Legacy VTK file of the C-alpha trace (Angstrom):
# vtk DataFile Version 3.0
C-alpha trace
ASCII
DATASET POLYDATA
POINTS 68 float
-6.421 17.232 15.377
-8.772 16.341 12.326
-6.125 16.788 9.999
-4.695 13.633 10.868
-7.346 10.839 10.461
-6.349 7.061 10.304
-5.886 7.171 6.635
-3.140 9.466 7.032
-1.766 8.049 10.416
-1.994 4.465 8.127
0.469 5.938 5.688
2.875 8.014 7.967
3.145 4.997 9.698
4.166 2.556 6.118
5.804 5.246 4.863
8.379 5.270 8.608
8.303 1.539 8.182
9.892 1.572 4.859
12.353 4.146 5.961
13.351 1.968 8.644
13.971 -0.778 6.341
16.121 1.054 3.805
18.375 1.831 6.915
18.267 -1.696 7.666
19.338 -2.981 4.054
23.651 -3.155 5.104
22.350 -5.861 7.547
19.810 -7.893 5.671
19.680 -6.323 2.193
17.727 -8.961 0.379
15.131 -8.988 3.760
14.438 -5.627 3.671
14.363 -5.086 0.009
11.439 -7.761 -0.005
9.109 -6.394 3.175
9.369 -2.825 1.487
8.191 -4.577 -1.444
5.997 -5.925 0.274
4.889 -3.159 2.600
4.595 -1.118 -0.914
2.771 -3.525 -2.346
-0.027 -3.786 -0.121
-1.105 -0.280 0.252
-1.095 0.347 -2.959
-3.102 -3.023 -3.877
-5.688 -3.045 -0.693
-6.843 0.179 -1.457
-10.463 0.656 -1.840
-12.216 0.614 -5.088
-13.322 4.304 -4.644
-9.359 5.929 -4.466
-8.237 6.599 -8.262
-9.115 7.666 -11.318
-9.639 4.478 -12.713
-10.178 2.257 -9.964
-13.152 1.459 -9.615
-13.437 0.762 -13.104
-11.153 -2.329 -12.803
-13.465 -3.316 -9.625
-16.805 -3.076 -12.424
-14.782 -4.562 -15.007
-13.615 -7.612 -12.204
-17.129 -7.815 -10.520
-18.488 -8.043 -14.272
-15.568 -11.042 -15.215
-16.482 -12.974 -12.031
-20.965 -12.696 -12.321
-20.394 -14.197 -15.788
LINES 1 69
68 0 1 2 3 4 5 6 7 8 9 10 11 12 13 14 15 16 17 18 19 20 21 22 23 24 25 26 27 28 29 30 31 32 33 34 35 36 37 38 39 40 41 42 43 44 45 46 47 48 49 50 51 52 53 54 55 56 57 58 59 60 61 62 63 64 65 66 67
């Protein structure tokens, strides 16, 4: 199963988790909402800097700011 590498599996698990939380929203809407927001924010925010067109530029800017 070469097509099912670790990143694809990770995104599938995150997607299933968000779907399950959305289904639980009737019972605990605030908790479900915040868990979904947290999950999607972590997925978007903790990606490698080589992902995306502009992510490496942001990385270089923040490194330059950090280094002075």
